[in-house]
Chimera marker file (.cmm) of the C-alpha trace (Angstrom):
<marker_set name="trace">
<marker id="1" x="-59.143" y="70.226" z="23.612" r="1" g="1" b="0" radius="0.5"/>
<marker id="2" x="-57.359" y="71.373" z="20.372" r="1" g="1" b="0" radius="0.5"/>
<marker id="3" x="-54.599" y="68.592" z="18.800" r="1" g="1" b="0" radius="0.5"/>
<marker id="4" x="-51.853" y="70.552" z="17.990" r="1" g="1" b="0" radius="0.5"/>
<marker id="5" x="-48.292" y="69.676" z="16.937" r="1" g="1" b="0" radius="0.5"/>
<marker id="6" x="-46.370" y="70.059" z="19.666" r="1" g="1" b="0" radius="0.5"/>
<marker id="7" x="-49.161" y="67.929" z="21.773" r="1" g="1" b="0" radius="0.5"/>
<marker id="8" x="-49.124" y="65.070" z="19.458" r="1" g="1" b="0" radius="0.5"/>
<marker id="9" x="-44.806" y="65.100" z="19.758" r="1" g="1" b="0" radius="0.5"/>
<marker id="10" x="-45.075" y="65.584" z="23.713" r="1" g="1" b="0" radius="0.5"/>
<marker id="11" x="-47.657" y="62.236" z="23.593" r="1" g="1" b="0" radius="0.5"/>
<marker id="12" x="-46.243" y="60.502" z="21.183" r="1" g="1" b="0" radius="0.5"/>
<marker id="13" x="-42.827" y="61.087" z="23.291" r="1" g="1" b="0" radius="0.5"/>
<marker id="14" x="-44.331" y="59.987" z="26.427" r="1" g="1" b="0" radius="0.5"/>
<marker id="15" x="-45.304" y="56.252" z="25.237" r="1" g="1" b="0" radius="0.5"/>
<marker id="16" x="-41.813" y="55.481" z="23.332" r="1" g="1" b="0" radius="0.5"/>
<marker id="17" x="-40.148" y="56.081" z="26.618" r="1" g="1" b="0" radius="0.5"/>
<marker id="18" x="-42.652" y="54.479" z="28.520" r="1" g="1" b="0" radius="0.5"/>
<marker id="19" x="-42.588" y="51.653" z="26.179" r="1" g="1" b="0" radius="0.5"/>
<marker id="20" x="-38.815" y="51.684" z="26.502" r="1" g="1" b="0" radius="0.5"/>
<marker id="21" x="-38.763" y="51.783" z="30.287" r="1" g="1" b="0" radius="0.5"/>
<marker id="22" x="-41.126" y="48.603" z="30.292" r="1" g="1" b="0" radius="0.5"/>
<marker id="23" x="-38.709" y="46.724" z="27.841" r="1" g="1" b="0" radius="0.5"/>
<marker id="24" x="-35.715" y="47.803" z="29.743" r="1" g="1" b="0" radius="0.5"/>
<marker id="25" x="-36.842" y="47.034" z="32.769" r="1" g="1" b="0" radius="0.5"/>
<marker id="26" x="-38.276" y="43.391" z="32.015" r="1" g="1" b="0" radius="0.5"/>
<marker id="27" x="-34.960" y="43.133" z="30.331" r="1" g="1" b="0" radius="0.5"/>
<marker id="28" x="-32.812" y="43.930" z="33.181" r="1" g="1" b="0" radius="0.5"/>
<marker id="29" x="-35.084" y="41.007" z="35.538" r="1" g="1" b="0" radius="0.5"/>
<marker id="30" x="-34.565" y="38.497" z="33.547" r="1" g="1" b="0" radius="0.5"/>
<marker id="31" x="-30.964" y="38.949" z="33.196" r="1" g="1" b="0" radius="0.5"/>
<marker id="32" x="-30.490" y="39.281" z="36.780" r="1" g="1" b="0" radius="0.5"/>
<marker id="33" x="-32.874" y="36.423" z="37.703" r="1" g="1" b="0" radius="0.5"/>
<marker id="34" x="-31.042" y="33.435" z="39.985" r="1" g="1" b="0" radius="0.5"/>
<marker id="35" x="-32.378" y="30.026" z="39.912" r="1" g="1" b="0" radius="0.5"/>
<marker id="36" x="-31.282" y="27.039" z="41.966" r="1" g="1" b="0" radius="0.5"/>
<marker id="37" x="-27.816" y="25.280" z="40.980" r="1" g="1" b="0" radius="0.5"/>
<marker id="38" x="-28.750" y="21.891" z="39.585" r="1" g="1" b="0" radius="0.5"/>
<marker id="39" x="-26.615" y="18.913" z="39.185" r="1" g="1" b="0" radius="0.5"/>
<marker id="40" x="-27.074" y="16.542" z="36.038" r="1" g="1" b="0" radius="0.5"/>
<marker id="41" x="-26.520" y="12.960" z="36.566" r="1" g="1" b="0" radius="0.5"/>
<marker id="42" x="-25.961" y="10.743" z="33.758" r="1" g="1" b="0" radius="0.5"/>
<marker id="43" x="-26.146" y="6.681" z="34.322" r="1" g="1" b="0" radius="0.5"/>
<marker id="44" x="-24.957" y="4.776" z="31.573" r="1" g="1" b="0" radius="0.5"/>
<marker id="45" x="-25.554" y="1.138" z="30.474" r="1" g="1" b="0" radius="0.5"/>
<marker id="46" x="-23.589" y="-1.748" z="29.415" r="1" g="1" b="0" radius="0.5"/>
<marker id="47" x="-25.123" y="-2.926" z="25.619" r="1" g="1" b="0" radius="0.5"/>
<marker id="48" x="-24.518" y="-6.551" z="25.171" r="1" g="1" b="0" radius="0.5"/>
<marker id="49" x="-24.338" y="-7.575" z="21.617" r="1" g="1" b="0" radius="0.5"/>
<marker id="50" x="-23.955" y="-11.502" z="20.169" r="1" g="1" b="0" radius="0.5"/>
<marker id="51" x="-23.394" y="-11.646" z="16.870" r="1" g="1" b="0" radius="0.5"/>
<marker id="52" x="-23.987" y="-15.278" z="15.482" r="1" g="1" b="0" radius="0.5"/>
<marker id="53" x="-22.407" y="-15.680" z="11.145" r="1" g="1" b="0" radius="0.5"/>
<marker id="54" x="-23.869" y="-18.515" z="9.656" r="1" g="1" b="0" radius="0.5"/>
<marker id="55" x="-21.935" y="-19.138" z="5.962" r="1" g="1" b="0" radius="0.5"/>
<marker id="56" x="-23.066" y="-20.967" z="2.973" r="1" g="1" b="0" radius="0.5"/>
<marker id="57" x="-20.485" y="-21.886" z="0.998" r="1" g="1" b="0" radius="0.5"/>
<marker id="58" x="-21.567" y="-22.905" z="-2.861" r="1" g="1" b="0" radius="0.5"/>
<marker id="59" x="-17.412" y="-23.241" z="-3.303" r="1" g="1" b="0" radius="0.5"/>
<marker id="60" x="-16.116" y="-26.387" z="-4.993" r="1" g="1" b="0" radius="0.5"/>
<link id1="1" id2="2" r="1" g="1" b="0" radius="0.2"/>
<link id1="2" id2="3" r="1" g="1" b="0" radius="0.2"/>
<link id1="3" id2="4" r="1" g="1" b="0" radius="0.2"/>
<link id1="4" id2="5" r="1" g="1" b="0" radius="0.2"/>
<link id1="5" id2="6" r="1" g="1" b="0" radius="0.2"/>
<link id1="6" id2="7" r="1" g="1" b="0" radius="0.2"/>
<link id1="7" id2="8" r="1" g="1" b="0" radius="0.2"/>
<link id1="8" id2="9" r="1" g="1" b="0" radius="0.2"/>
<link id1="9" id2="10" r="1" g="1" b="0" radius="0.2"/>
<link id1="10" id2="11" r="1" g="1" b="0" radius="0.2"/>
<link id1="11" id2="12" r="1" g="1" b="0" radius="0.2"/>
<link id1="12" id2="13" r="1" g="1" b="0" radius="0.2"/>
<link id1="13" id2="14" r="1" g="1" b="0" radius="0.2"/>
<link id1="14" id2="15" r="1" g="1" b="0" radius="0.2"/>
<link id1="15" id2="16" r="1" g="1" b="0" radius="0.2"/>
<link id1="16" id2="17" r="1" g="1" b="0" radius="0.2"/>
<link id1="17" id2="18" r="1" g="1" b="0" radius="0.2"/>
<link id1="18" id2="19" r="1" g="1" b="0" radius="0.2"/>
<link id1="19" id2="20" r="1" g="1" b="0" radius="0.2"/>
<link id1="20" id2="21" r="1" g="1" b="0" radius="0.2"/>
<link id1="21" id2="22" r="1" g="1" b="0" radius="0.2"/>
<link id1="22" id2="23" r="1" g="1" b="0" radius="0.2"/>
<link id1="23" id2="24" r="1" g="1" b="0" radius="0.2"/>
<link id1="24" id2="25" r="1" g="1" b="0" radius="0.2"/>
<link id1="25" id2="26" r="1" g="1" b="0" radius="0.2"/>
<link id1="26" id2="27" r="1" g="1" b="0" radius="0.2"/>
<link id1="27" id2="28" r="1" g="1" b="0" radius="0.2"/>
<link id1="28" id2="29" r="1" g="1" b="0" radius="0.2"/>
<link id1="29" id2="30" r="1" g="1" b="0" radius="0.2"/>
<link id1="30" id2="31" r="1" g="1" b="0" radius="0.2"/>
<link id1="31" id2="32" r="1" g="1" b="0" radius="0.2"/>
<link id1="32" id2="33" r="1" g="1" b="0" radius="0.2"/>
<link id1="33" id2="34" r="1" g="1" b="0" radius="0.2"/>
<link id1="34" id2="35" r="1" g="1" b="0" radius="0.2"/>
<link id1="35" id2="36" r="1" g="1" b="0" radius="0.2"/>
<link id1="36" id2="37" r="1" g="1" b="0" radius="0.2"/>
<link id1="37" id2="38" r="1" g="1" b="0" radius="0.2"/>
<link id1="38" id2="39" r="1" g="1" b="0" radius="0.2"/>
<link id1="39" id2="40" r="1" g="1" b="0" radius="0.2"/>
<link id1="40" id2="41" r="1" g="1" b="0" radius="0.2"/>
<link id1="41" id2="42" r="1" g="1" b="0" radius="0.2"/>
<link id1="42" id2="43" r="1" g="1" b="0" radius="0.2"/>
<link id1="43" id2="44" r="1" g="1" b="0" radius="0.2"/>
<link id1="44" id2="45" r="1" g="1" b="0" radius="0.2"/>
<link id1="45" id2="46" r="1" g="1" b="0" radius="0.2"/>
<link id1="46" id2="47" r="1" g="1" b="0" radius="0.2"/>
<link id1="47" id2="48" r="1" g="1" b="0" radius="0.2"/>
<link id1="48" id2="49" r="1" g="1" b="0" radius="0.2"/>
<link id1="49" id2="50" r="1" g="1" b="0" radius="0.2"/>
<link id1="50" id2="51" r="1" g="1" b="0" radius="0.2"/>
<link id1="51" id2="52" r="1" g="1" b="0" radius="0.2"/>
<link id1="52" id2="53" r="1" g="1" b="0" radius="0.2"/>
<link id1="53" id2="54" r="1" g="1" b="0" radius="0.2"/>
<link id1="54" id2="55" r="1" g="1" b="0" radius="0.2"/>
<link id1="55" id2="56" r="1" g="1" b="0" radius="0.2"/>
<link id1="56" id2="57" r="1" g="1" b="0" radius="0.2"/>
<link id1="57" id2="58" r="1" g="1" b="0" radius="0.2"/>
<link id1="58" id2="59" r="1" g="1" b="0" radius="0.2"/>
<link id1="59" id2="60" r="1" g="1" b="0" radius="0.2"/>
</marker_set>
């Protein structure tokens, strides 16, 4: 089989079209997929802080 310029161009276009089709279908399926709704719940905790300060005063 003789490879001519026309055959190379035709095969290149076919491969490029197939790649573009696969990428397009992958993007379409990713963008149209749906998931279940998720409810986020946040729990707050009380933080109790005790500060005891002791000062040693050397002033006269």
